[in-house]
C-alpha positions as CSV (number, residue, x, y, z in Angstrom):
1,M,-16.9,-12.2,-1.3
2,G,-16.9,-16.2,-1.9
3,D,-16.9,-17.1,-5.7
4,S,-16.6,-14.4,-8.1
5,K,-20.2,-15.4,-9.4
6,F,-23.8,-16.1,-8.0
7,P,-24.0,-19.8,-8.9
8,R,-27.3,-19.8,-10.2
9,Y,-27.3,-16.3,-11.7
10,I,-24.1,-15.5,-13.2
11,L,-22.9,-16.8,-16.7
12,A,-20.0,-14.4,-17.4
13,A,-20.2,-11.3,-15.2
14,A,-16.6,-11.4,-14.0
15,L,-13.7,-13.3,-15.4
16,C,-10.9,-14.7,-13.3
17,P,-7.9,-12.3,-13.5
18,A,-4.1,-13.4,-14.9
19,G,-2.0,-14.5,-12.0
20,M,-5.1,-15.3,-9.7
21,I,-6.8,-18.6,-9.2
22,C,-10.3,-17.7,-8.3
23,A,-13.2,-19.6,-6.5
24,D,-14.9,-22.4,-8.8
25,E,-17.8,-21.1,-10.9
26,I,-21.0,-23.1,-10.9
27,L,-23.0,-22.6,-14.1
28,L,-26.7,-23.5,-13.6
29,S,-28.8,-20.8,-15.5
30,P,-27.9,-18.8,-18.4
31,I,-29.4,-15.8,-17.0
32,E,-26.6,-12.8,-16.4
33,V,-26.7,-11.0,-13.1
34,V,-24.4,-8.2,-12.0
35,A,-21.5,-9.4,-10.2
36,P,-20.7,-8.2,-6.4
37,P,-17.4,-6.1,-6.1
38,V,-15.6,-8.7,-4.2
39,F,-14.6,-12.2,-4.6
40,S,-12.3,-14.8,-3.2
41,V,-8.9,-15.6,-4.7
42,Q,-5.6,-17.7,-3.9
43,Y,-2.3,-17.1,-5.0
44,P,-0.5,-19.3,-7.6
45,G,1.0,-22.2,-5.5
46,D,-1.5,-22.1,-2.6
47,T,-4.4,-24.5,-2.2
48,I,-6.8,-22.5,-0.2
49,Y,-8.0,-19.3,-0.9
50,T,-6.9,-16.4,1.5
51,G,-7.3,-13.5,-0.4
52,S,-9.9,-10.9,-1.8
53,A,-9.9,-9.2,-5.0
54,L,-12.1,-6.6,-6.8
55,T,-14.2,-6.9,-9.9
56,E,-14.1,-4.5,-12.7
57,Q,-17.3,-3.1,-10.9
58,G,-15.7,-2.9,-7.6
59,R,-12.6,-0.9,-8.7
60,R,-14.8,1.5,-10.5
61,A,-16.2,2.2,-7.2
62,S,-13.0,3.9,-6.5
63,G,-13.7,6.6,-8.7
64,A,-10.9,9.1,-10.0
65,A,-8.7,8.1,-7.1
66,G,-8.6,4.6,-8.0
67,R,-7.1,5.1,-11.8
68,T,-3.6,6.0,-10.1
69,N,-3.9,5.1,-6.3
70,V,-3.8,1.4,-5.1
71,Y,-5.0,2.2,-1.7
72,A,-8.1,3.8,-3.1
73,N,-9.1,0.6,-4.8
74,L,-8.8,-1.3,-1.8
75,D,-11.1,0.6,0.4
76,L,-14.4,-1.3,-0.3
77,L,-12.8,-4.4,1.5
78,P,-13.7,-4.9,5.2
79,G,-10.8,-4.3,7.5
80,V,-9.5,-1.5,5.3
81,D,-9.5,2.1,6.1
82,T,-7.9,4.5,3.1
83,E,-7.8,7.9,4.1
84,L,-7.2,10.4,1.0
85,T,-5.9,13.8,1.5
86,D,-7.3,15.0,-1.7
87,P,-10.3,13.7,-4.0
88,Y,-7.7,12.5,-6.5
89,G,-5.3,10.4,-4.6
90,L,-2.4,12.3,-5.9
91,G,-1.3,13.4,-2.6
92,A,-0.6,11.8,0.6
93,T,-2.7,8.8,1.5
94,V,-3.1,7.1,5.1
95,M,-4.3,3.0,4.9
96,R,-4.7,0.6,7.8
97,I,-5.5,-2.6,7.2
98,R,-6.6,-4.3,10.5
99,G,-5.2,-1.3,12.3
100,V,-1.9,-1.6,10.7
101,R,-0.5,1.1,8.9
102,S,0.3,0.7,5.3
103,Q,4.2,1.1,5.6
104,F,4.1,-2.4,7.0
105,V,2.1,-4.0,4.2
106,G,3.9,-5.6,1.4
107,L,3.1,-4.7,-2.3
108,S,4.2,-6.6,-5.4
109,I,3.4,-6.5,-9.1
110,D,4.1,-9.6,-11.1
111,G,6.5,-10.7,-8.5
112,L,8.2,-7.3,-8.3
113,P,8.5,-6.4,-4.6
114,N,7.5,-2.4,-4.6
115,Y,9.0,-0.4,-1.9
116,G,11.1,2.4,-0.6
117,I,12.6,4.0,2.4
118,M,12.3,7.3,4.4
119,P,9.0,6.8,4.1
120,I,9.7,3.0,4.5
121,G,7.1,1.0,2.5
122,P,5.0,0.6,-0.6
123,R,4.8,3.3,-3.4
124,E,1.0,3.4,-4.0
125,N,0.9,5.7,-6.9
126,L,3.3,4.5,-9.7
127,Y,0.7,2.6,-12.0
128,D,-2.2,3.5,-14.0
129,F,-4.9,1.3,-13.2
130,E,-6.2,0.9,-16.9
131,N,-2.8,-1.1,-17.2
132,I,-3.6,-3.4,-14.2
133,E,-5.3,-6.9,-14.8
134,S,-5.7,-7.6,-11.0
135,L,-5.7,-6.6,-7.6
136,A,-5.7,-8.5,-4.4
137,L,-5.6,-8.2,-0.7
138,Y,-4.2,-11.0,1.7
139,K,-5.0,-9.9,5.0
140,G,-3.7,-12.2,8.1
141,M,-1.5,-14.8,6.6
142,A,0.7,-13.8,3.6
143,P,1.1,-16.0,0.8
144,L,5.0,-17.4,1.1
145,A,5.4,-16.7,-2.6
146,I,4.9,-12.9,-2.6
147,G,8.4,-11.1,-2.1
148,S,6.7,-8.8,0.6
149,A,9.9,-6.2,0.3
150,V,10.3,-4.6,3.6
151,G,7.6,-6.7,5.3
152,N,4.2,-8.1,5.6
153,R,3.3,-7.5,9.2
154,G,-0.1,-6.0,8.1
155,G,-0.8,-8.2,5.1
156,A,0.2,-8.2,1.6
157,I,-1.2,-6.6,-1.9
158,A,-0.7,-8.4,-5.3
159,M,-1.2,-6.7,-8.3
160,S,-0.8,-8.2,-12.1
161,Y,-0.1,-6.0,-15.3
162,R,-2.9,-6.4,-18.0
163,R,-1.0,-8.2,-20.8
164,P,-0.7,-6.8,-24.4
165,A,-3.8,-7.7,-26.3
166,F,-4.1,-10.6,-29.1
167,A,-5.5,-8.1,-31.6
168,P,-4.7,-4.7,-32.3
169,G,-6.7,-1.8,-30.5
170,A,-6.3,1.5,-28.5
171,L,-7.8,2.7,-25.4
172,A,-8.3,6.9,-24.9
173,S,-9.8,8.6,-22.1
174,L,-10.2,12.2,-20.9
175,A,-11.5,13.4,-17.5
176,F,-12.1,16.9,-16.1
177,G,-13.1,17.8,-12.6
178,S,-13.6,20.2,-9.6
179,D,-10.3,22.1,-8.8
180,A,-9.1,21.9,-12.3
181,Y,-8.4,18.1,-12.2
182,Q,-7.6,16.7,-15.4
183,R,-6.5,13.4,-16.8
184,A,-5.5,12.0,-20.0
185,F,-4.6,8.4,-20.7
186,V,-4.0,6.7,-23.9
187,R,-3.0,2.9,-24.7
188,L,-2.1,1.2,-27.8
189,D,-1.9,-2.4,-28.5
190,T,0.0,-4.0,-31.3
191,G,-1.5,-7.1,-31.7
192,T,0.0,-10.3,-32.3
193,S,3.2,-10.1,-35.0
194,M,4.6,-12.4,-37.4
195,A,7.3,-13.5,-34.5
196,G,4.4,-14.0,-32.3
197,I,5.1,-10.7,-30.1
198,R,2.7,-8.4,-28.9
199,G,3.0,-5.4,-27.0
200,F,1.4,-2.2,-25.8
201,L,2.5,1.2,-25.0
202,S,0.6,3.8,-22.8
203,A,1.0,7.2,-21.4
204,S,-1.1,9.6,-19.0
205,Y,-1.1,13.1,-17.6
206,T,-2.9,13.9,-14.1
207,D,-2.8,17.0,-12.6
208,A,-5.1,19.2,-10.2
209,D,-5.1,22.2,-7.9
210,N,-4.6,22.0,-4.3
211,W,-8.5,21.9,-3.0
212,K,-7.5,24.1,0.2
213,G,-4.6,26.6,-0.7
214,A,-1.7,27.5,-3.2
215,G,0.0,24.8,-5.2
216,S,-0.7,22.1,-7.3
217,L,-1.3,18.2,-6.6
218,G,0.4,17.4,-10.0
219,P,1.5,17.1,-12.7
220,R,2.0,13.2,-12.4
221,R,3.4,11.7,-15.8
222,N,3.4,8.0,-16.5
223,V,4.9,5.9,-19.3
224,S,4.4,2.3,-19.5
225,F,5.1,-0.8,-22.1
226,G,4.8,-4.4,-22.2
227,L,5.8,-6.8,-24.4
228,S,4.6,-10.7,-24.4
229,Q,5.4,-13.8,-26.3
230,S,3.6,-17.3,-25.8
231,D,5.8,-20.5,-26.5
232,G,9.1,-18.1,-27.0
233,I,12.7,-19.1,-26.4
234,A,12.9,-22.6,-25.0
235,G,9.2,-23.0,-25.1
236,A,8.6,-20.3,-22.5
237,N,6.0,-17.8,-22.1
238,L,8.2,-14.4,-22.1
239,D,6.9,-11.1,-20.8
240,L,8.5,-7.8,-20.3
241,F,7.3,-4.6,-18.3
242,F,8.5,-1.1,-18.1
243,N,7.0,1.6,-16.0
244,A,8.1,4.9,-15.3
245,T,6.4,7.6,-13.1
246,N,7.3,11.2,-12.4
247,A,5.2,13.2,-9.9
248,Q,5.1,16.4,-8.1
249,T,2.9,17.6,-5.4
250,H,2.5,20.6,-2.8
251,D,2.2,19.1,0.5
252,L,-1.0,20.1,2.3
253,R,-0.9,21.5,5.6
254,P,-2.1,19.3,8.5
255,L,-4.2,20.7,11.7
256,T,-3.6,20.5,15.0
257,F,-6.0,18.5,17.3
258,E,-7.2,21.7,18.5
259,Q,-7.8,22.9,14.6
260,A,-9.2,19.7,14.1
261,R,-11.5,19.7,16.5
262,A,-13.1,22.8,14.8
263,V,-12.7,21.5,11.3
264,R,-16.1,23.2,10.2
265,H,-14.2,26.4,10.4
266,T,-10.6,25.2,9.8
267,R,-11.1,22.7,6.9
268,D,-9.7,25.4,4.2
269,L,-6.3,26.2,6.4
270,D,-3.4,25.5,4.6
271,H,0.2,27.0,3.7
272,S,0.5,30.7,3.2
273,R,0.4,31.8,-0.5
274,R,2.7,34.4,-0.7
275,F,6.5,34.9,0.5
276,S,6.5,37.9,3.2
277,G,9.9,38.3,3.8
278,E,9.2,37.7,7.5
279,P,11.1,34.4,8.5
280,A,9.1,33.5,11.3
281,L,5.9,33.8,8.7
282,D,7.4,32.1,6.0
283,R,8.0,29.0,7.6
284,N,4.5,28.1,6.2
285,F,5.2,29.2,2.7
286,Y,3.2,26.9,0.6
287,D,6.2,26.6,-1.9
288,F,8.7,25.0,0.9
289,Y,6.4,22.0,1.1
290,F,6.8,20.0,-2.1
291,T,7.6,16.3,-3.1
292,Q,9.3,15.3,-6.4
293,T,9.9,11.9,-7.3
294,E,11.1,9.7,-10.2
295,N,10.5,5.7,-10.3
296,R,11.5,3.5,-12.9
297,D,10.7,-0.2,-12.7
298,L,11.9,-2.8,-15.3
299,L,10.5,-6.5,-15.0
300,G,11.2,-9.7,-16.9
301,I,8.9,-13.0,-16.7
302,A,9.9,-16.2,-18.2
303,N,7.6,-19.2,-17.4
304,R,8.2,-22.5,-18.9
305,P,7.4,-26.2,-18.4
306,F,10.3,-27.7,-16.2
307,G,10.3,-31.6,-15.5
308,T,6.4,-32.1,-14.4
309,G,6.0,-28.7,-13.3
310,A,6.4,-25.0,-14.3
311,L,9.4,-22.9,-13.4
312,T,9.0,-18.9,-13.5
313,L,12.0,-16.6,-13.2
314,R,11.6,-12.7,-12.6
315,P,14.6,-10.6,-12.7
316,Y,14.0,-6.8,-12.1
317,L,15.5,-3.4,-11.5
318,S,13.9,-0.6,-9.7
319,T,15.0,3.0,-9.2
320,E,14.0,5.9,-7.2
321,T,15.0,9.7,-6.7
322,A,13.2,12.0,-4.8
323,Q,13.4,15.4,-2.8
324,Q,10.8,16.6,-0.3
325,R,11.0,20.1,0.9
326,N,9.4,20.2,4.5
327,G,9.7,23.7,5.7
328,L,13.4,23.6,7.7
329,Q,14.5,20.5,6.3
330,D,15.3,18.7,2.8
331,Q,14.9,14.6,2.4
332,F,16.5,13.4,-0.6
333,R,16.3,9.5,-1.6
334,D,18.5,7.9,-4.5
335,L,17.7,4.2,-4.3
336,D,18.4,1.5,-6.7
337,R,17.2,-2.2,-6.3
338,Y,17.9,-5.1,-8.7
339,G,16.9,-8.7,-7.8
340,L,15.3,-12.1,-9.1
341,V,12.4,-14.1,-8.1
342,A,12.4,-17.8,-8.5
343,E,9.4,-19.9,-8.4
344,Y,9.0,-23.7,-8.9
345,I,5.4,-25.1,-8.9
346,D,4.7,-28.9,-9.2
347,Q,2.5,-31.8,-8.1
348,I,4.1,-34.8,-6.7
349,G,2.0,-37.5,-6.3
350,N,-1.3,-36.1,-4.7
351,L,0.8,-33.4,-2.9
352,E,0.9,-29.8,-4.8
353,L,4.7,-28.1,-4.3
354,S,5.6,-24.7,-4.4
355,T,9.1,-23.4,-3.7
356,G,10.9,-20.3,-4.8
357,Y,14.0,-17.8,-4.1
358,W,14.0,-14.1,-3.7
359,W,17.3,-12.4,-3.9
360,E,17.8,-8.8,-3.9
361,S,20.7,-6.4,-3.9
362,A,19.7,-2.9,-3.0
363,N,21.7,0.7,-2.5
364,L,19.5,2.7,-0.4
365,E,20.8,6.1,-0.2
366,K,19.6,8.9,1.6
367,A,20.1,12.2,3.3
368,V,18.7,15.0,5.3
369,R,19.5,18.8,4.9
370,R,18.9,21.5,7.2
371,M,17.4,24.9,5.8
372,A,17.5,28.6,6.9
373,I,15.0,30.8,5.8
374,T,15.7,34.1,5.5
375,P,14.1,37.6,4.5
376,T,15.1,37.1,0.9
377,A,15.2,33.2,0.4
378,R,15.4,29.6,2.0
379,R,19.3,28.4,1.8
380,P,21.2,25.3,2.9
381,D,22.4,25.3,6.6
382,G,24.6,22.3,7.2
383,W,23.2,18.5,7.4
384,V,21.1,16.9,9.7
385,Y,22.0,13.2,8.2
386,L,24.6,12.7,6.1
387,A,26.2,9.4,5.5
388,D,27.4,7.0,2.7
389,N,26.8,3.6,2.1
390,Q,30.0,1.0,2.3
391,G,28.6,-1.5,-0.4
392,R,25.0,-2.7,-1.0
393,G,22.6,-4.4,1.3
394,S,20.8,-7.6,0.3
395,V,17.5,-9.8,0.9
396,Q,17.8,-13.5,0.6
397,S,14.4,-15.4,1.2
398,P,13.9,-19.0,0.4
399,Y,10.3,-20.8,0.7
400,L,8.9,-24.0,0.3
401,Q,5.3,-25.0,0.9
402,V,3.0,-28.2,0.2
403,G,-0.5,-28.6,0.0
404,Q,-3.2,-31.1,-0.8
405,T,-7.1,-31.4,-1.9
406,L,-8.6,-34.6,-0.3
407,N,-12.3,-34.6,-1.5
408,R,-13.9,-31.8,0.4
409,L,-10.6,-30.9,2.3
410,R,-7.8,-28.8,1.3
411,W,-4.9,-27.7,3.1
412,Q,-1.6,-26.2,2.9
413,A,1.8,-25.7,5.0
414,G,4.7,-24.2,4.4
415,V,7.9,-22.0,5.6
416,K,9.7,-19.0,4.6
417,Y,12.9,-17.4,5.3
418,F,13.5,-13.6,5.5
419,R,17.4,-12.1,5.8
420,Y,18.2,-8.5,5.3
421,E,21.5,-7.4,5.3
422,E,22.1,-3.5,6.1
423,P,25.5,-2.2,4.4
424,A,27.9,-0.5,6.8
425,S,27.9,3.0,6.5
426,I,30.2,6.0,7.0
427,A,28.5,9.0,8.6
428,Y,30.3,12.7,8.5
429,R,30.3,15.6,10.8
430,T,28.9,19.0,8.9
431,D,28.2,22.6,9.6
432,S,26.8,25.5,8.0
433,S,29.8,25.9,5.9
434,T,29.4,22.3,4.6
435,P,28.2,22.3,0.6
436,G,24.4,22.5,0.1
437,G,24.5,19.7,-2.8
438,W,24.4,16.2,-1.5
439,S,27.4,15.3,-3.7
440,A,29.5,18.0,-2.9
441,A,28.8,17.5,0.9
442,L,30.0,13.9,0.5
443,R,33.3,15.0,-0.6
444,H,33.9,18.2,1.5
445,N,32.7,17.8,4.7
446,L,34.5,18.4,8.2
447,A,35.4,14.6,9.0
448,P,34.0,11.0,9.1
449,D,32.1,10.7,12.6
450,P,33.3,7.4,14.2
451,D,30.6,7.5,16.7
452,L,27.8,7.5,14.1
453,S,29.3,5.1,11.3
454,L,28.1,1.8,11.5
455,R,29.2,-1.6,10.8
456,A,26.9,-4.3,8.4
457,L,24.0,-5.3,10.3
458,T,22.0,-8.6,9.8
459,F,18.1,-9.2,10.8
460,D,16.2,-12.3,9.7
461,A,13.0,-14.0,10.5
462,W,11.3,-17.3,10.0
463,S,7.4,-17.1,8.8
464,P,5.7,-20.6,9.2
465,S,2.1,-20.9,7.8
466,I,-0.6,-23.6,7.9
467,G,-4.4,-23.3,6.6
468,A,-7.3,-25.7,6.0
469,S,-10.7,-25.6,4.3
470,W,-13.7,-27.9,4.6
471,Q,-16.5,-27.8,2.3
472,L,-19.5,-28.4,4.3
473,D,-22.0,-29.6,1.9
474,P,-21.4,-31.7,-1.3
475,A,-22.0,-28.9,-3.6
476,G,-19.3,-26.5,-2.2
477,R,-21.8,-23.8,-1.4
478,L,-21.0,-23.7,2.4
479,E,-17.0,-23.9,3.4
480,A,-15.6,-23.6,6.6
481,Y,-11.7,-22.2,6.8
482,A,-8.7,-21.8,9.2
483,N,-5.6,-20.5,8.7
484,Y,-2.5,-19.2,10.6
485,G,0.8,-17.2,9.4
486,R,3.6,-15.5,10.9
487,N,4.5,-12.0,9.3
488,Y,7.4,-9.8,9.6
489,M,8.6,-6.3,9.2
490,R,12.3,-5.4,9.1
491,P,13.5,-2.4,11.4
492,Y,13.1,1.1,9.7
493,A,13.7,4.0,12.1
494,F,17.4,4.3,11.4
495,V,17.6,8.3,10.7
496,P,15.5,9.3,13.8
497,V,17.5,7.1,16.1
498,T,20.8,8.6,14.5
499,N,19.7,12.2,14.9
500,I,18.8,11.4,19.0
501,Y,22.2,9.9,19.3
502,A,23.9,12.8,17.7
503,S,21.9,15.2,19.6
504,N,22.7,13.6,22.8
505,R,26.4,12.3,22.0
506,A,27.6,13.0,25.5
507,A,25.0,11.3,27.5
508,F,25.3,7.9,25.3
509,K,29.3,8.1,25.3
510,A,29.3,8.4,29.1
511,Q,27.9,5.0,29.2
512,G,30.5,3.8,26.8
513,L,27.8,3.6,24.0
514,V,28.3,4.5,20.1
515,L,25.4,4.3,17.5
516,Q,26.2,0.8,16.5
517,D,25.5,-0.5,20.2
518,L,21.8,0.7,19.6
519,F,21.3,-0.7,16.5
520,D,22.9,-4.3,17.6
521,T,20.0,-4.5,20.0
522,W,17.3,-4.4,17.2
523,K,15.4,-7.2,16.0
524,M,12.4,-8.0,13.6
525,E,8.8,-7.0,14.1
526,T,6.7,-10.0,13.8
527,S,3.0,-10.6,13.8
528,D,1.0,-13.8,14.3
529,N,-2.1,-14.1,12.6
530,V,-5.2,-16.2,12.7
531,D,-8.4,-16.4,10.6
532,L,-11.5,-18.4,11.2
533,G,-14.3,-18.0,8.7
534,L,-17.1,-19.4,6.4
535,R,-17.9,-18.8,2.8
536,W,-21.6,-19.4,2.0
537,T,-23.0,-19.0,-1.5
538,G,-26.8,-19.2,-2.2
539,D,-28.8,-18.9,-5.3
540,R,-29.0,-14.9,-5.0
541,F,-26.7,-14.3,-2.0
542,E,-22.8,-14.5,-0.8
543,L,-22.0,-14.2,2.8
544,S,-18.5,-14.7,4.3
545,P,-18.0,-14.0,8.1
546,T,-14.3,-13.9,9.3
547,L,-13.1,-13.6,12.8
548,F,-9.5,-12.6,13.1
549,Y,-6.9,-12.5,15.7
550,A,-3.3,-11.0,15.5
551,Q,-0.4,-10.6,18.2
552,H,2.3,-7.9,17.2
553,H,5.6,-8.7,18.7
554,D,8.8,-6.3,19.4
555,L,7.7,-3.2,17.6
556,L,10.0,-0.5,17.5
557,S,8.4,2.1,20.0
558,V,9.9,5.5,21.4
559,A,10.5,4.4,24.9
560,L,12.9,5.4,27.9
561,D,16.3,3.9,28.0
562,P,17.2,4.4,31.6
563,T,20.7,3.8,31.0
564,V,21.0,7.2,29.4
565,G,17.7,8.5,30.5
566,L,16.5,9.4,26.8
567,N,13.7,8.2,24.5
568,Y,14.4,6.5,21.3
569,H,13.1,3.4,19.1
570,Q,13.6,0.0,20.9
571,N,12.0,-3.6,20.2
572,V,9.8,-2.9,23.6
573,G,6.2,-2.6,21.8
574,G,3.1,-5.1,21.7
575,A,-0.1,-5.0,20.5
576,T,-3.3,-7.2,19.9
577,A,-6.1,-7.1,17.2
578,K,-9.1,-9.3,16.9
579,G,-12.2,-8.4,15.4
580,V,-15.0,-9.5,13.0
581,E,-15.5,-8.8,9.1
582,L,-18.2,-9.7,6.9
583,L,-18.6,-9.6,3.1
584,A,-22.2,-9.9,2.1
585,S,-24.1,-9.4,-1.4
586,Y,-27.5,-10.1,-2.5
587,A,-28.9,-9.9,-5.8
588,L,-32.1,-8.1,-5.5
589,T,-32.9,-8.4,-9.2
590,P,-30.5,-9.7,-12.1
591,N,-29.9,-6.1,-12.7
592,L,-29.1,-5.0,-9.1
593,V,-27.2,-6.1,-6.4
594,A,-26.5,-4.9,-2.8
595,Y,-23.7,-5.4,-0.7
596,L,-22.8,-4.8,3.1
597,N,-19.1,-4.9,4.3
598,P,-19.0,-4.0,8.0
599,T,-16.0,-4.5,10.4
600,Y,-15.7,-4.6,14.1
601,L,-12.0,-3.9,15.2
602,S,-10.0,-4.1,18.8
603,Y,-6.5,-3.1,18.3
604,T,-4.9,-2.3,21.5
605,F,-1.8,-2.1,23.0
606,D,-0.3,-4.9,25.1
607,D,1.8,-2.8,27.6
608,D,2.5,0.4,29.1
609,L,5.3,2.7,28.0
610,A,7.7,4.6,30.3
611,R,9.1,7.8,28.7
612,R,11.3,10.9,29.8
613,A,9.1,14.1,29.7
614,P,10.3,17.6,30.6
615,T,8.5,17.1,34.0
616,G,10.5,13.8,34.6
617,I,9.9,10.0,33.7
618,Q,6.5,9.3,33.0
619,T,4.3,5.8,32.7
620,L,2.2,6.3,29.6
621,S,-0.8,4.0,30.5
622,I,-2.2,2.7,27.3
623,A,-2.1,-0.8,27.8
624,G,-6.0,-1.8,26.6
625,N,-6.3,1.6,24.8
626,Q,-7.0,1.4,21.3
627,V,-4.0,2.2,18.7
628,P,-4.2,5.6,17.2
629,D,-6.4,6.2,13.9
630,T,-7.8,2.7,14.4
631,P,-11.7,2.9,14.1
632,R,-13.5,-0.1,16.1
633,W,-16.5,0.3,13.6
634,M,-16.4,0.7,9.9
635,L,-18.7,0.0,6.9
636,R,-18.7,-0.2,3.3
637,A,-22.1,-0.6,1.6
638,G,-23.5,0.0,-1.7
639,L,-25.3,-0.9,-4.7
640,I,-24.3,-2.2,-8.1
641,F,-27.0,-1.6,-10.8
642,E,-26.6,-2.4,-14.8
643,H,-29.1,-2.1,-17.2
644,G,-28.3,-2.2,-20.6
645,P,-25.7,0.7,-21.0
646,W,-26.5,2.4,-18.0
647,Q,-24.5,1.7,-14.6
648,A,-24.7,3.1,-11.1
649,L,-22.7,2.6,-8.3
650,P,-23.7,4.3,-5.1
651,V,-21.3,3.7,-2.2
652,V,-21.7,4.3,1.6
653,R,-18.8,4.8,3.9
654,Y,-18.6,5.0,7.6
655,V,-15.7,5.4,9.7
656,G,-16.1,5.3,13.3
657,K,-14.7,7.1,16.7
658,R,-11.0,7.3,16.3
659,Y,-8.1,8.6,18.5
660,G,-5.1,10.8,17.5
661,D,-3.1,9.7,20.6
662,P,-2.0,6.3,22.2
663,L,-3.7,8.2,25.4
664,N,-7.1,8.1,23.7
665,T,-7.2,11.5,25.1
666,Q,-7.7,13.3,21.4
667,P,-11.0,11.7,20.1
668,V,-11.6,12.1,16.4
669,A,-15.7,12.1,15.8
670,A,-17.0,9.4,13.3
671,Y,-18.4,10.4,9.9
672,W,-20.7,9.0,7.1
673,L,-20.0,9.6,3.3
674,L,-21.9,8.8,0.2
675,D,-20.3,8.8,-3.3
676,L,-21.8,8.2,-6.4
677,A,-20.6,7.1,-9.8
678,A,-23.0,6.7,-12.9
679,S,-22.0,5.9,-16.4
680,W,-23.3,5.2,-20.0
681,T,-21.5,2.9,-22.3
682,S,-22.2,2.2,-25.6
683,P,-23.7,-1.4,-26.8
684,S,-20.5,-2.2,-28.5
685,M,-18.6,-1.9,-25.2
686,G,-15.6,-4.4,-25.8
687,T,-15.7,-4.2,-29.5
688,R,-14.3,-1.3,-32.0
689,G,-15.7,2.2,-31.3
690,A,-17.1,1.5,-27.7
691,V,-17.6,5.0,-26.0
692,R,-18.1,5.2,-22.4
693,V,-19.3,8.5,-20.4
694,G,-19.0,8.8,-16.9
695,L,-19.9,11.1,-13.8
696,E,-18.9,10.8,-10.3
697,I,-19.4,12.8,-7.1
698,N,-17.5,12.2,-4.3
699,N,-18.8,13.3,-0.6
700,L,-22.1,13.7,-2.0
701,F,-23.4,16.0,0.8
702,D,-19.9,17.9,1.7
703,E,-19.4,16.1,4.9
704,Q,-16.9,18.5,6.8
705,Y,-14.8,15.9,8.8
706,I,-11.4,14.7,9.6
707,G,-9.8,11.8,7.3
708,A,-6.5,11.0,7.5
709,I,-4.2,11.2,10.8
710,N,-0.6,11.2,10.7
711,A,0.0,9.3,13.7
712,Q,2.7,6.9,14.8
713,D,1.5,4.3,16.8
714,D,3.3,4.8,19.8
715,G,2.3,8.5,19.9
716,S,5.8,10.0,19.1
717,G,6.5,12.9,17.1
718,T,3.9,15.3,16.0
719,V,0.4,14.1,15.0
720,G,-0.9,15.8,11.9
721,F,-5.2,15.9,11.4
722,Y,-6.3,16.3,7.6
723,A,-9.4,17.6,6.8
724,G,-11.3,15.4,4.5
725,P,-11.7,16.4,0.8
726,P,-14.8,18.1,-0.1
727,R,-17.5,17.7,-2.3
728,S,-16.2,17.0,-5.9
729,L,-17.3,16.4,-9.4
730,V,-15.8,14.2,-12.4
731,L,-16.7,13.8,-15.9
732,S,-15.1,11.3,-18.1
733,L,-15.1,10.0,-21.5
734,S,-13.2,7.1,-22.8
735,V,-13.0,5.6,-26.3
736,D,-11.8,1.8,-26.9
737,F,-11.6,1.1,-30.6
């Protein structure tokens, strides 16, 4: 929300986090005042400010969910709608940024690209936020230096670890709440040793019962450590981070549209609690809907002067194993990725230069097993998808950017190239006699399937960007800015299309088509994004309105292929997003800040879609309709009150009317929520013996509403509507010593 401080009042309310460049601070008075929850940031190597970050007060407003869930922390920002399926962010989370689903948003932590497949996109629940120093969101134009993983069509999220402290210390916290919520966290910092090395080690345990039925939302276990050394080998600043997360959760049952319309009566509807021995009923047994994941990340960072600039190298290794039980199917993932992000920043004459290269090698194995439910058990019944990669995939992504500051004018321009290579794979035929174990099935199956086996595939895209800002007054309190950037998203629906082909092999082969022919027509999705805005900072207020426009091209949409008379994913979709966002805050007193963050968003389809239906070929008249799960109006507003050891953070959230389908025939009512967080902190906060006691109440008035909607933009597949979490209460105690 403009600068991180009100210029006439704030002396030290919010420090600029590591890994970000914050707007200039103007200190005109020693009177301290509460900081607003959001401030503007620029990514290292950039010249202009294109991102929004949260102060500590802003992150506290996300409550218990924000301690483990990235998306929950971003919900205060305009243009962002985060919908949790449980009060604590442990289960499924649906987030949209300017209407774009979070699976199409890039996420990185200190340069390490965070992502997975099936589902594709970021993993939002891997980190304990007690270990996170900074969190920023770049909507529209994404900084070229961010390794945006599988894509950044909807923007980019950048995080940074909290480095080991220079002095020894410890942080311990306990929290308990509704539905048996429990969380314990501890972090130990060694301080600086004789060798100049400092480190930290942390661990956490989080769990809660399913608020609407049988099963648990955990446990979630995390272990993390970090080492840092200043002026280490060859004069470099060195960091090493490791993060491991094991998470288990029983998946909540979604509602149908008819059930969602009666949410006051169906809010508690969930999977059945007991195994009855009747297969037709036991399809909904709660323990048949369960997800277990293990993630491991290792990241090294070396930064040292190089010539007149600075060179940073970030080698990394990331793994994920997962199994998801989903009724009549099991999904498996076994992912390992390693790579290097290299960056060089320099100033040549009066030009600022930023260039870099991201390289990654990945083996992303996946499989889908068919399951049968009998009167006595659930057992394997062949495979829906069974294939084996032949080699590894790779990412090659260089970028170059220049910028300049000329008195009141700042500008930057650059270009990025992204090239992704999908490895060849051998697919296999299976039946109910094929072993139920993944490894055994790869060894003992019916035979390779040449129609479904694939050669290597290559996808690439160019991402140019340009932006400028102009200070309209000499003091820099009023600034206008404009930027443009092209973002991308790599293809992601390989398994669904493979299943369509396998189920309709005769129709495709009659036209001389094998699966390879379908994928050879695919290309990258892209979006062209434009932002125009102002940042205005007064003595007591900050105001930042933004007009935005985005054109999304070549979207993978399920549409009719007339040559075979079947529906499957093709690059035939397009959508346009336009609207206005506002960040506004006002210091009512030095102890009380009010903020108001409204959004108006039109995110509509550009064209109709043709599909085959049971009654014949139909044209879906969706051009001009709002994309599903996209409210036109949103609001986040609240107060931040601090007086001595006391703090209170009431937050009002409004989400306008949405639809569950692209035809806009399934309306979902708007809703208001009020959350409240309050705390008392001992006067010694920040030194030995600091104690903080907190209370938070989410959904204070126990509003009964539909929150998350699991809907594909094109309306394909089954739509799931999730009742919003009920009122919940959390008590917390932390000690910093």
